[in-house]
Structure formats: C-alpha cells, structure tokens
N, C-alpha and C positions, 0 to 999 in steps of 0.2 A: 637533549632537552628533557628537563625533570618536570613530569606532569602528574599531579596527585600521587607523588611519591614513587613514581616508576619512571625509569630512564627510557625515552622514545627517541630513536634515531631519526633525525630529520635530514633527508638527502636532498642536495641541490635547492636549498632554501632561497637562493637569489634568482632562480628560473623564473622568467616572466609568465604568469598565467593569464592575466587580463591586461593586455597591452593598453586598452583605451584609458585605464586608471592607473596604471603602473603598479598593479597588484601582483605580488610574487607568490610562489608556493609557500614560502615561509609565512607570508601574510595569511594565507588561507588556513594553514594550520593554527596559527595563533588566534585567528578568528574563533575557530571551534573550541579552542581551550577556554577562550574568554566567555563564550556563550554556552558552555558545557551544561550548566544547570538547566535552563530552559529546553535545551535541545534534548538531553538525555530524558526529560519527561515524556518526550515522544518517542525516542529511539530505543531506550533501554529494554533489553531482553527480547528484542525482535530480531529474527533472522534478517540478515543484510545482504543485499545484492550490490556488488561493487561496479559502478560505471567508472572507468578509469580514463583520465585524460593525462597521459604521462607528460605531454608538451603543452599543456595549458588549453584554453577554450578554443584557440584557433588551430590546434593540431587534431590528430585522428584520436578516436576513443574506442574502447572496446568493453564489453560487459563480461564480468567473471562472478560466477556464484561460489565456486570452491575457493575456501580460504588459501592463500598462497603458503607454500612451505618453503623455508622455515617461517614460523611466526612466534611471537612471544608466548611463553608458557601461561602468562597470566590472562591472555585473550581468550574468553570463552568461546565455544563453538556449539553447534547443534547439528546432530547427524539426522538427515531427513531422506527417507526412502520413498520414491515416487512409485505410483501404481505401475509404471512402465518398467520398473526395475532399476532404474538409475538411482544412484546414492550420492548425496552431496553433503559435505561438511560446510555449513555456513558460519561466518563470523557473527557473534553476538556481542554487541558492545554494551558495557554496564558502567563505564567511567569515562572521565575526560582523556585519560591516557589511550583508551580505545578509539575515542574520536579522533585524536591526534594521529594515532597510527594509520587508521583508515584514510585520513586526508593526506597523508605523506604517500600513500600509494597512487595519488593523482585523483582521487575521488572528490570532485568538487561538491557533489551533493550526496546526502545521506539517503540512500534508497532503502527502505524497510518494508517488511511485510505489514499486513494489517492485523497481525496476531502476535502473541508473545509466547515464549516457551514457558513451561513445557507444553501447553495445549495449543500447538501452532496451527492446528487444523480449525480453530474457532476464533474468527475475528473479534476484537474488542471494540471496533467502530464500524460504523456504515459510512460510506462515502458517496457523495454526489460531486463529480468533477465537471466543472463548466469549461468545455474546450471549443474555443472558437476555431473557424476555418482559417486558413492562412490569408484569404481574401474574402471580403463581403461581410465579415462580422466586425463589430466595434467593441472596445472596451466598455462603452457606455451600455451596450447590450449585455455584456456580461454582468455588470452591476446591476442592472434592472432585473435580470433573471435571478440573481442571488437573492434579491429581496422577495421574489416571488417563492422561491424555495423556502425562505424563513417563514413566510406566511403558511405555506402548506405543512411544513414540520410543526409549527405552532398549533395548527389545527388538530394535528395528530399527537399532540402533547409530547413532542420529541425535542430534546435539547439540541442545540446547533451552535457550532463554531466554525466561522468563517476565517479563511486565510488566503492571501493572494498564493497562486502557485509558484510565483517567481518567474514563470514563463510569460504565457499570454492569458491564462484563465484564472479560476478561482476554485478553491476546494472548500466544501462544507462537510464538516465531520460531525457524526452524532455518536457519542460513546454509548456502547450497548454491553449488556451482560454477555460474556463469552459462553453461549449456550447452544448456539446454532452454527452448523457447518456453513462454508462459504456460499455453496449454491443457493441455500435458502435465503441468506442476507442479500445475495445478488437479486433474487427473485422479488423480494419485497423493495429492494432499491429501484428495480425496473418499474414497478407499479407506482412508486412515488414520483420517480422521474416522469413518467407519462402524465401524472396529474399536473406537474409543473409545465410541460410542453403544451398541455392542452389549454393552459390559461393565458399563454403568450405564444401562440403558434406561429406569429409572423417572425419571431426572432429566435425561437427555440425549437429543438427537435430531438427525438430520440432514434432517429433512423440510423441503423448500424453502418450502412454502406457509406463510405466517405463521399463518393462523387454524387450520392443522392441527397446529401443533406442540404437543408434550405435555411440553416440557422446555426446558433451556437448548439453544440452537442452536449445534452445533459447525460453525461456518461455515467451509467450504473455499472458497467462491465468491469470496472476496476476492483469490485468486490469479489475477488476469486482467488483461490489457492495459488500461492507462488507470485501474484502480482504485487507490485510495489509502487509507492509514490514518494517523491521527495518530501521529507518530513518538514514540519515547521522549523523555522531558522535555517533551513538549508540554503546554501548559495546554489545558483542555477548556472549552467554552463551557457551563458549569454554574454556578449560583449560588456554589458552594463554591470555585470556581477550583481544581478538583482537576487533578492533574498525571498523566501517563502515567508511571509509575515502574517502573524495572527492579528485579527482585527476585532474591533467592537462593532456591532451591528450598525450603531449610529454613524460609523465611519464610512460604511460600505457605499452609500449613494454617491459620495463624492470622492472616493479614494482614488489616488494615482499610484499604481504599483511601481512606477519608476522611482518612488520616494524611498524605497526600501531596497538597500544594497549592502554589500559587505562593509562599506565605509560608514554607513548611517545606522546599522541595526543595533549597534552597542549603545548609542545614544537613545535610540528609540526605547530599548528595554529599560534603560536607566530612567527614562521619563514616564512610561506607562506600565512597566513591570511586565511580567509574563502573563499576557491576557488568556492563556490556557493553563494556568497553575492549577485550576481545580477541575479540568476537564475529566479526569478519571474518577472524580469523587462522585459524578452523577451518572452512572450508567443506568440504561433502562433496558427493560425485556421487550423484545420485538414481538413475542409470541402471540399476544392479543391482537396485534394488527393484521394478522393474516385474515382473520374473520372480518374485521373492520373493512378491509379492502377487498373483500370477496375473493380471497385466494384460498387454494387448497391448503390443508393443515400442513405444516412443516415437518420434514423428516428431521427428527432431533440429532441423530448421529449418522450422517452420511459416509463417515470414515470406515465403517465396518465393510470389509470386503466381501465377506460371505454371510449369509443370514445365520445368526446364532443357533437356530433349531437344526440347521444341516451340519454346522461345524461341530456340534456337541458330540455327534455320533462317529466322527471321523478320527482315525489315528493321525499322528504327525506326518507320517509318509502320504497318507490319503489326501490330507490337506494340501501338501506341496503338490501332489499330482493333479488335484482339482484346480489349483491356481495356474499351473502350467497349461492345462487344457483350456482354461479361460483365456490366457494370453494368445494361444494359438488360434482360437476362433474369433478373435477381434473384441473380446470383452474389454470395457474401458476405453473403446474407441467410438462410443456412441450408438452401439447396435444392441446393448443390453445393460440393464442395471445390475444385474447379478450374473455370476458365472452360470454357464448352462447346466441344467439338470441332466442327468443320464436318461437316455430314452427309455421308455418303459418296455419291458421284455413282454413279448406276445406269450400268452399262456399256451402251453402244449395240451393237446387232447390227451386225456387219460387212455391208457391201454385197455 
C-alpha cells in the first residue's frame, strides 16, 4: 500500500476486526489514511504506546511500548530513560504512512503521550477525563458535568476543547505552554476537578478509589508522565467501532456518542471540518493559576534528578555513585524528592 510516498505492508487486510459492522483490518488502516490530516494534528511528534488487537475487537489484546524490530527506517523513534533505569524506544508518528504502519500492527486506537518530542517531560495540554462507572452513571450525567467543566474553565480564562472519548466518557483538553512538568499540571488539574465536583456533587466525584465513587469520576490523574489517551479521531476497541470525536460546545448538551464511528467520521469531517484545527494555536500558561487556586508555587523543572548545586561539585564517577546509592535507598519510590545526602561526619576532638 503506497501512503504519502512510502510503501506500507498491510498484512491480512481481510481479517474481520469489527464483526458487528463487517469492518476489516484493511478498512481500519484505510480509515487512518483518510483522516490522517486531523489525526496527525493530535498525534504527530508524540511518543506512542501500542495497544495491539491482532485478532480484532473480539480477540485478546496486549500493550507494547517498545517499537517492534524490524521497523521501517523512515519511522521516527524517541529513546526515553525512566528513573528506574528502564530504557524504551517509542515510535513517533509524523505522517500518514506512520499511522498506517501502526494500524497494521492491530492498533485500533492511537494512544499517545500528552507531550511531544523533544521535550517529552513537559505536557502541551491539560486533560480532564470524565469517566463514568460501569453501572450507576449515565451519558446524560457525563454531558451535564462536561458543561460544568466548561463554566469552570471559562471562569479561569482557560480554553477548552471537548471530544467524546469514543468509549463511555468525554475528554476536555486545554492547550498549554509546555513549561511545567507533569506532576505540577496534575496538581492544578486536581484542584480544577475538585471545583467541578463541588458544583455537581450528586453526579460527579474526584474520589480515587473506584469502589468508593458515587458518580462520574472527574479524572485528573491522566496528567502524568507516560500516561496516554486515545487521540482525537481514534477508533476505540468497542463493538460499535466508535470514534473519539471533537465537538463544538453547543453540541455537547444533546450529543450522542454513538453517532461517531469509523463508518461516519469521514462524513462528519467533511461536514464540520476539524473542530480542533486551531487547538495548538492558543496555548496558555498555567503559572498564574497556582496563586489563583491557592496552591503552592510550581516546581518548574521536576526532571532534574539531583540538585544542580550538588551536581556541580561532583565528578562523573561521583555522580553515577550518588545515583546508584539513591536507587538502593528507595529514592524515586516516594520516600524522598532528592537522592539522600551523605551523613555529616562527627568532628573529632583535637589532640
């Protein structure tokens, strides 16, 4: 299959992926080629996690972070080292051929980070994910809470772009200047989520423990390093082959997420265009909101592993030794923000 001037091998194109609608693997690949423009607006230059359904929506699936080998020379990758010491080469899609290649792996949805290379530790959007329980919550409730989210974000003078998740909930994205590390964006998102839940406590909650939730979860926790969401225009692995569809706010109160599927999204785009075409043209800084919401000042660069003042005086070998000691003592497992300092030596009495 020739895509954007590149040859992409599509294996088993006639394999049934969505029995309910007779949609094959080849149909899935062709969909992503057809909607490559608006999809790449969200996917391009982001590390991607692959959720693979080799036998379609009714078969087993597995997650894969590391890019498979062999892979095309033209497919970009990013090498990411985790604080734990693990290292992963993630695929980074930049064109329609990349989308087709990922879909051919059985990736029904495009799961991407909230950040882009090269500064993958700084998200370029804040997310509030409205996640209903399997029972007890309604789609009507999701829509009502979404409108409350809009009111709260408007009051904070933050732009907001809603989209159906394609599963059971709704995503609201706020494009931001990539200047804060993930923990700080998450902290702010939590404060905003609490404001939302306080206004509609009968149907919304920010309770983290699933069994204790009493309504739709206003999920702020997705704003984290390595977390992914299904991008806009992604098809979701549900029997109906629903899509994650960007919306106008005036559509939200009456929207039916079942209207947006692999079979309808091309017509939807032809009719309304890409409703998020300008999303990255309006990033906002979150820095001033920490004071507005009475939060502690943000740490601007949480990626630094050791305080610069201590690193400056160390040799390369001493730095490695310090990091090894940090790992051995449980640093980065929630016990301490920084690697431990050497204990002070007791002064010896003079002779």
